[in-house]
A tleap script that builds the chain and sets N, CA, C and O, in Angstrom:
source leaprc.protein.ff14SB
mol = sequence {
  NMET ARG GLY ASP ARG LEU VAL ASP THR ALA
  ARG ARG ALA ASP ILE SER ALA GLN TYR LEU
  SER GLU VAL GLU ARG GLY ILE LYS ASP PRO
  SER SER GLU ILE ILE GLU ALA ILE ALA GLY
  ALA LEU GLY MET THR VAL LEU ASP LEU CYS
  GLN ALA THR ILE GLU HIE TRP PRO VAL SER
  ALA SER SER ILE SER GLY VAL PRO SER VAL
  SER SER ALA LEU MET LEU ALA CALA
}
set mol.1.N position { 138.799 -55.696 -20.712 }
set mol.1.CA position { 140.118 -54.164 -21.236 }
set mol.1.C position { 139.173 -53.334 -22.164 }
set mol.1.O position { 138.318 -53.709 -22.967 }
set mol.2.N position { 139.678 -51.850 -21.731 }
set mol.2.CA position { 139.140 -50.886 -22.471 }
set mol.2.C position { 140.292 -50.400 -23.704 }
set mol.2.O position { 139.753 -49.915 -24.699 }
set mol.3.N position { 141.207 -50.448 -23.726 }
set mol.3.CA position { 142.430 -50.446 -24.522 }
set mol.3.C position { 142.861 -48.792 -24.459 }
set mol.3.O position { 143.336 -48.285 -25.475 }
set mol.4.N position { 142.672 -47.960 -23.203 }
set mol.4.CA position { 142.742 -47.036 -22.905 }
set mol.4.C position { 144.253 -46.565 -23.006 }
set mol.4.O position { 145.051 -47.339 -22.477 }
set mol.5.N position { 144.824 -45.335 -23.643 }
set mol.5.CA position { 146.260 -45.164 -23.299 }
set mol.5.C position { 146.257 -44.734 -21.781 }
set mol.5.O position { 145.184 -44.352 -21.315 }
set mol.6.N position { 147.446 -44.768 -20.921 }
set mol.6.CA position { 147.991 -44.729 -19.224 }
set mol.6.C position { 147.574 -43.161 -19.434 }
set mol.6.O position { 146.594 -42.765 -18.802 }
set mol.7.N position { 148.192 -42.347 -20.197 }
set mol.7.CA position { 148.218 -40.816 -20.413 }
set mol.7.C position { 146.837 -40.304 -20.218 }
set mol.7.O position { 146.614 -39.663 -19.191 }
set mol.8.N position { 146.034 -40.474 -20.939 }
set mol.8.CA position { 144.559 -40.574 -21.244 }
set mol.8.C position { 143.771 -40.626 -19.720 }
set mol.8.O position { 143.110 -39.735 -19.187 }
set mol.9.N position { 143.969 -41.491 -19.405 }
set mol.9.CA position { 143.526 -42.092 -18.066 }
set mol.9.C position { 144.033 -41.199 -17.095 }
set mol.9.O position { 143.243 -40.671 -16.313 }
set mol.10.N position { 145.386 -40.931 -17.031 }
set mol.10.CA position { 145.925 -40.056 -15.849 }
set mol.10.C position { 145.342 -38.829 -15.839 }
set mol.10.O position { 144.915 -38.320 -14.802 }
set mol.11.N position { 145.281 -38.253 -17.030 }
set mol.11.CA position { 145.041 -36.861 -17.169 }
set mol.11.C position { 143.143 -36.862 -16.654 }
set mol.11.O position { 142.756 -35.828 -16.109 }
set mol.12.N position { 142.153 -37.951 -16.850 }
set mol.12.CA position { 140.909 -37.926 -16.584 }
set mol.12.C position { 141.134 -38.281 -14.791 }
set mol.12.O position { 140.293 -37.887 -13.982 }
set mol.13.N position { 141.934 -38.786 -14.511 }
set mol.13.CA position { 142.090 -39.205 -12.514 }
set mol.13.C position { 142.488 -37.598 -12.292 }
set mol.13.O position { 141.841 -37.191 -11.327 }
set mol.14.N position { 143.262 -36.630 -12.808 }
set mol.14.CA position { 144.406 -35.787 -12.680 }
set mol.14.C position { 145.242 -36.535 -11.555 }
set mol.14.O position { 145.129 -36.299 -10.353 }
set mol.15.N position { 145.840 -37.190 -11.949 }
set mol.15.CA position { 147.118 -37.512 -11.715 }
set mol.15.C position { 148.278 -37.532 -12.495 }
set mol.15.O position { 148.090 -37.214 -13.670 }
set mol.16.N position { 149.677 -37.877 -12.108 }
set mol.16.CA position { 150.653 -38.204 -13.328 }
set mol.16.C position { 150.300 -39.115 -13.987 }
set mol.16.O position { 149.645 -40.062 -13.550 }
set mol.17.N position { 150.765 -38.946 -15.419 }
set mol.17.CA position { 151.034 -40.552 -16.082 }
set mol.17.C position { 152.016 -41.339 -15.019 }
set mol.17.O position { 151.575 -42.346 -14.465 }
set mol.18.N position { 153.221 -40.920 -14.763 }
set mol.18.CA position { 154.086 -41.857 -13.833 }
set mol.18.C position { 153.467 -41.923 -12.856 }
set mol.18.O position { 153.846 -42.992 -12.378 }
set mol.19.N position { 152.836 -41.561 -12.275 }
set mol.19.CA position { 152.354 -42.014 -10.833 }
set mol.19.C position { 151.598 -43.068 -11.240 }
set mol.19.O position { 151.986 -44.177 -10.872 }
set mol.20.N position { 150.445 -42.991 -12.025 }
set mol.20.CA position { 149.525 -44.088 -12.764 }
set mol.20.C position { 150.483 -45.366 -13.188 }
set mol.20.O position { 150.128 -46.544 -13.159 }
set mol.21.N position { 151.733 -44.883 -13.574 }
set mol.21.CA position { 152.259 -46.126 -13.942 }
set mol.21.C position { 152.808 -47.248 -12.728 }
set mol.21.O position { 152.680 -48.469 -12.638 }
set mol.22.N position { 153.446 -46.273 -11.892 }
set mol.22.CA position { 154.168 -46.552 -10.625 }
set mol.22.C position { 152.765 -47.551 -9.939 }
set mol.22.O position { 153.042 -48.500 -9.205 }
set mol.23.N position { 151.809 -47.337 -10.150 }
set mol.23.CA position { 150.303 -47.642 -9.349 }
set mol.23.C position { 150.530 -49.222 -9.878 }
set mol.23.O position { 150.879 -50.203 -9.222 }
set mol.24.N position { 150.189 -49.100 -11.370 }
set mol.24.CA position { 150.220 -49.955 -12.166 }
set mol.24.C position { 151.452 -51.611 -12.295 }
set mol.24.O position { 151.360 -52.821 -12.501 }
set mol.25.N position { 152.470 -50.591 -12.015 }
set mol.25.CA position { 153.414 -51.807 -11.751 }
set mol.25.C position { 153.507 -52.405 -10.472 }
set mol.25.O position { 153.880 -53.575 -10.389 }
set mol.26.N position { 153.100 -51.495 -9.072 }
set mol.26.CA position { 152.832 -52.349 -7.888 }
set mol.26.C position { 153.518 -51.521 -7.105 }
set mol.26.O position { 153.292 -51.566 -5.895 }
set mol.27.N position { 154.478 -50.611 -7.615 }
set mol.27.CA position { 155.788 -49.553 -6.982 }
set mol.27.C position { 154.957 -48.872 -6.016 }
set mol.27.O position { 155.275 -49.169 -4.865 }
set mol.28.N position { 153.799 -47.891 -6.123 }
set mol.28.CA position { 153.087 -47.392 -5.315 }
set mol.28.C position { 151.889 -47.894 -4.864 }
set mol.28.O position { 151.320 -48.617 -5.682 }
set mol.29.N position { 151.177 -47.686 -3.519 }
set mol.29.CA position { 149.916 -47.889 -2.869 }
set mol.29.C position { 149.497 -46.735 -3.147 }
set mol.29.O position { 150.102 -45.734 -2.762 }
set mol.30.N position { 148.137 -46.663 -4.029 }
set mol.30.CA position { 147.469 -45.524 -3.871 }
set mol.30.C position { 146.407 -45.415 -2.653 }
set mol.30.O position { 145.856 -46.402 -2.165 }
set mol.31.N position { 146.165 -43.894 -2.170 }
set mol.31.CA position { 145.181 -44.089 -1.222 }
set mol.31.C position { 143.500 -44.371 -1.947 }
set mol.31.O position { 143.280 -44.678 -3.119 }
set mol.32.N position { 142.426 -44.150 -0.803 }
set mol.32.CA position { 141.551 -44.934 -1.809 }
set mol.32.C position { 140.970 -44.040 -2.531 }
set mol.32.O position { 140.395 -44.457 -3.536 }
set mol.33.N position { 140.935 -42.333 -2.203 }
set mol.33.CA position { 140.708 -41.035 -2.987 }
set mol.33.C position { 141.479 -41.609 -4.639 }
set mol.33.O position { 140.757 -41.812 -5.616 }
set mol.34.N position { 142.643 -41.754 -4.678 }
set mol.34.CA position { 143.483 -41.845 -5.819 }
set mol.34.C position { 142.735 -43.392 -6.410 }
set mol.34.O position { 142.406 -43.343 -7.595 }
set mol.35.N position { 142.521 -44.404 -5.856 }
set mol.35.CA position { 141.448 -45.471 -6.263 }
set mol.35.C position { 140.147 -45.082 -6.923 }
set mol.35.O position { 139.600 -45.693 -7.841 }
set mol.36.N position { 139.818 -44.223 -6.461 }
set mol.36.CA position { 138.356 -43.784 -6.519 }
set mol.36.C position { 138.487 -43.004 -7.883 }
set mol.36.O position { 137.835 -43.211 -8.907 }
set mol.37.N position { 139.495 -42.040 -7.670 }
set mol.37.CA position { 139.928 -41.453 -8.998 }
set mol.37.C position { 140.251 -42.019 -10.290 }
set mol.37.O position { 139.956 -41.519 -11.376 }
set mol.38.N position { 140.962 -43.246 -10.065 }
set mol.38.CA position { 141.405 -43.691 -11.397 }
set mol.38.C position { 140.122 -44.551 -12.023 }
set mol.38.O position { 139.964 -44.606 -13.242 }
set mol.39.N position { 139.122 -45.290 -10.997 }
set mol.39.CA position { 138.196 -45.929 -11.246 }
set mol.39.C position { 137.291 -44.964 -12.241 }
set mol.39.O position { 137.035 -45.247 -13.411 }
set mol.40.N position { 136.860 -43.778 -11.555 }
set mol.40.CA position { 136.334 -42.654 -12.267 }
set mol.40.C position { 136.510 -42.746 -13.679 }
set mol.40.O position { 135.724 -42.935 -14.607 }
set mol.41.N position { 137.990 -42.529 -13.593 }
set mol.41.CA position { 138.343 -42.243 -15.222 }
set mol.41.C position { 138.195 -43.174 -16.009 }
set mol.41.O position { 138.252 -43.204 -17.238 }
set mol.42.N position { 137.956 -44.126 -15.091 }
set mol.42.CA position { 137.802 -45.421 -16.222 }
set mol.42.C position { 136.493 -45.781 -16.654 }
set mol.42.O position { 136.187 -46.570 -17.547 }
set mol.43.N position { 135.671 -45.025 -15.820 }
set mol.43.CA position { 133.920 -45.058 -16.562 }
set mol.43.C position { 133.555 -46.135 -15.190 }
set mol.43.O position { 132.410 -46.586 -15.166 }
set mol.44.N position { 134.419 -46.499 -14.180 }
set mol.44.CA position { 133.782 -47.325 -13.377 }
set mol.44.C position { 133.864 -46.870 -12.217 }
set mol.44.O position { 134.489 -45.843 -11.951 }
set mol.45.N position { 133.042 -47.806 -11.098 }
set mol.45.CA position { 132.890 -47.432 -9.384 }
set mol.45.C position { 134.346 -48.622 -9.175 }
set mol.45.O position { 134.979 -49.438 -9.844 }
set mol.46.N position { 134.312 -48.020 -7.718 }
set mol.46.CA position { 135.402 -49.122 -7.062 }
set mol.46.C position { 134.919 -50.229 -7.096 }
set mol.46.O position { 135.670 -51.124 -7.485 }
set mol.47.N position { 133.770 -50.528 -6.784 }
set mol.47.CA position { 132.880 -51.831 -6.709 }
set mol.47.C position { 133.233 -52.381 -8.034 }
set mol.47.O position { 133.768 -53.486 -8.118 }
set mol.48.N position { 132.929 -51.582 -9.193 }
set mol.48.CA position { 133.094 -52.413 -10.509 }
set mol.48.C position { 134.829 -52.907 -10.633 }
set mol.48.O position { 135.362 -53.909 -11.108 }
set mol.49.N position { 135.271 -51.895 -10.082 }
set mol.49.CA position { 136.973 -52.186 -10.367 }
set mol.49.C position { 137.086 -53.811 -9.834 }
set mol.49.O position { 137.221 -54.812 -10.538 }
set mol.50.N position { 136.990 -53.724 -8.410 }
set mol.50.CA position { 137.034 -54.513 -7.369 }
set mol.50.C position { 136.131 -56.049 -8.088 }
set mol.50.O position { 136.962 -56.944 -8.239 }
set mol.51.N position { 135.354 -56.292 -8.326 }
set mol.51.CA position { 134.365 -57.017 -9.237 }
set mol.51.C position { 135.199 -57.556 -10.369 }
set mol.51.O position { 135.443 -58.762 -10.403 }
set mol.52.N position { 135.592 -56.848 -11.177 }
set mol.52.CA position { 136.265 -57.307 -12.600 }
set mol.52.C position { 137.568 -57.930 -11.906 }
set mol.52.O position { 137.907 -59.037 -12.323 }
set mol.53.N position { 138.308 -57.363 -10.930 }
set mol.53.CA position { 139.521 -57.876 -10.603 }
set mol.53.C position { 139.225 -59.427 -10.045 }
set mol.53.O position { 140.033 -60.351 -10.145 }
set mol.54.N position { 138.229 -59.495 -9.589 }
set mol.54.CA position { 138.043 -61.008 -8.653 }
set mol.54.C position { 137.384 -62.024 -9.793 }
set mol.54.O position { 137.436 -63.254 -9.786 }
set mol.55.N position { 136.790 -61.217 -10.712 }
set mol.55.CA position { 136.714 -62.409 -11.907 }
set mol.55.C position { 137.373 -62.552 -12.740 }
set mol.55.O position { 137.138 -63.423 -13.578 }
set mol.56.N position { 138.614 -61.613 -12.823 }
set mol.56.CA position { 139.504 -62.491 -13.361 }
set mol.56.C position { 140.873 -62.853 -12.447 }
set mol.56.O position { 141.844 -63.340 -13.027 }
set mol.57.N position { 140.898 -62.703 -11.594 }
set mol.57.CA position { 141.704 -63.446 -10.868 }
set mol.57.C position { 140.866 -64.395 -9.564 }
set mol.57.O position { 141.043 -63.932 -8.437 }
set mol.58.N position { 140.151 -65.426 -9.638 }
set mol.58.CA position { 139.647 -66.034 -8.632 }
set mol.58.C position { 140.619 -66.557 -7.651 }
set mol.58.O position { 141.553 -67.258 -8.040 }
set mol.59.N position { 140.461 -66.264 -6.405 }
set mol.59.CA position { 141.243 -66.961 -5.253 }
set mol.59.C position { 140.753 -67.967 -4.916 }
set mol.59.O position { 139.537 -67.975 -5.110 }
set mol.60.N position { 141.307 -69.205 -4.315 }
set mol.60.CA position { 141.238 -70.384 -3.664 }
set mol.60.C position { 141.449 -69.591 -2.088 }
set mol.60.O position { 141.904 -68.512 -1.711 }
set mol.61.N position { 140.889 -70.697 -1.495 }
set mol.61.CA position { 140.847 -70.571 0.268 }
set mol.61.C position { 142.578 -70.898 0.270 }
set mol.61.O position { 143.296 -70.319 1.086 }
set mol.62.N position { 142.911 -71.475 -0.317 }
set mol.62.CA position { 144.001 -72.378 0.057 }
set mol.62.C position { 145.194 -71.742 -0.741 }
set mol.62.O position { 146.034 -72.613 -0.969 }
set mol.63.N position { 145.488 -70.733 -1.153 }
set mol.63.CA position { 146.447 -69.987 -1.858 }
set mol.63.C position { 146.258 -68.243 -1.959 }
set mol.63.O position { 145.977 -67.593 -2.966 }
set mol.64.N position { 146.500 -67.770 -0.645 }
set mol.64.CA position { 146.765 -66.080 -0.099 }
set mol.64.C position { 147.402 -65.327 -1.210 }
set mol.64.O position { 147.183 -64.148 -1.488 }
set mol.65.N position { 148.517 -66.440 -2.039 }
set mol.65.CA position { 149.122 -65.652 -2.708 }
set mol.65.C position { 148.681 -65.460 -4.240 }
set mol.65.O position { 149.472 -65.228 -5.154 }
set mol.66.N position { 147.726 -65.551 -4.332 }
set mol.66.CA position { 146.802 -65.727 -5.258 }
set mol.66.C position { 146.067 -64.063 -5.260 }
set mol.66.O position { 146.009 -63.450 -6.326 }
set mol.67.N position { 145.795 -63.747 -4.598 }
set mol.67.CA position { 145.279 -62.677 -4.362 }
set mol.67.C position { 145.857 -61.428 -5.260 }
set mol.67.O position { 147.073 -61.266 -5.356 }
set mol.68.N position { 145.070 -60.692 -5.810 }
set mol.68.CA position { 145.561 -59.773 -6.889 }
set mol.68.C position { 145.941 -58.357 -5.897 }
set mol.68.O position { 145.547 -58.102 -4.760 }
set mol.69.N position { 146.829 -57.592 -6.773 }
set mol.69.CA position { 146.791 -56.229 -6.216 }
set mol.69.C position { 146.304 -55.288 -6.775 }
set mol.69.O position { 145.785 -55.531 -7.865 }
set mol.70.N position { 146.278 -54.093 -6.350 }
set mol.70.CA position { 145.645 -52.876 -6.781 }
set mol.70.C position { 146.269 -52.666 -8.218 }
set mol.70.O position { 145.505 -52.425 -9.152 }
set mol.71.N position { 147.293 -52.730 -8.374 }
set mol.71.CA position { 148.019 -52.659 -9.395 }
set mol.71.C position { 147.715 -53.810 -10.750 }
set mol.71.O position { 147.829 -53.431 -11.916 }
set mol.72.N position { 147.361 -55.092 -10.428 }
set mol.72.CA position { 146.943 -55.851 -11.102 }
set mol.72.C position { 144.939 -55.484 -11.466 }
set mol.72.O position { 144.447 -55.687 -12.577 }
set mol.73.N position { 144.305 -55.066 -10.524 }
set mol.73.CA position { 142.958 -54.437 -11.201 }
set mol.73.C position { 143.349 -53.388 -12.162 }
set mol.73.O position { 143.178 -53.501 -13.376 }
set mol.74.N position { 144.011 -52.106 -11.440 }
set mol.74.CA position { 144.020 -51.542 -12.182 }
set mol.74.C position { 144.747 -51.837 -14.247 }
set mol.74.O position { 144.422 -51.123 -15.196 }
set mol.75.N position { 145.423 -52.693 -14.293 }
set mol.75.CA position { 146.160 -53.060 -15.730 }
set mol.75.C position { 144.832 -53.606 -16.291 }
set mol.75.O position { 144.455 -53.245 -17.406 }
set mol.76.N position { 143.947 -54.668 -15.373 }
set mol.76.CA position { 142.543 -55.088 -16.182 }
set mol.76.C position { 141.875 -54.288 -16.668 }
set mol.76.O position { 141.501 -54.561 -17.809 }
set mol.77.N position { 141.415 -52.974 -16.082 }
set mol.77.CA position { 140.444 -52.125 -16.143 }
set mol.77.C position { 140.528 -51.117 -17.450 }
set mol.77.O position { 139.654 -50.692 -18.206 }
set mol.78.N position { 142.029 -50.907 -17.385 }
set mol.78.CA position { 142.606 -50.128 -18.523 }
set mol.78.C position { 142.608 -50.878 -19.858 }
set mol.78.O position { 143.058 -50.339 -20.869 }
savepdb mol mol.pdb
quit
């Protein structure tokens, strides 16, 4: 976890802090372009962001409900 403020990450990603907050809370489903912008704002690639999510939330084959959301990945990265 980086400890960045949401408003700073949103500014670097060129999106509103409100939108980023909604993505983080699972209210909005961001496009691939927005995910790429957020990953870049965090100094990560989209692959880095996905790998960090997988490492933090390993999923067993028997538990599909354990699949993390994009918002969970963004909270972890921030």
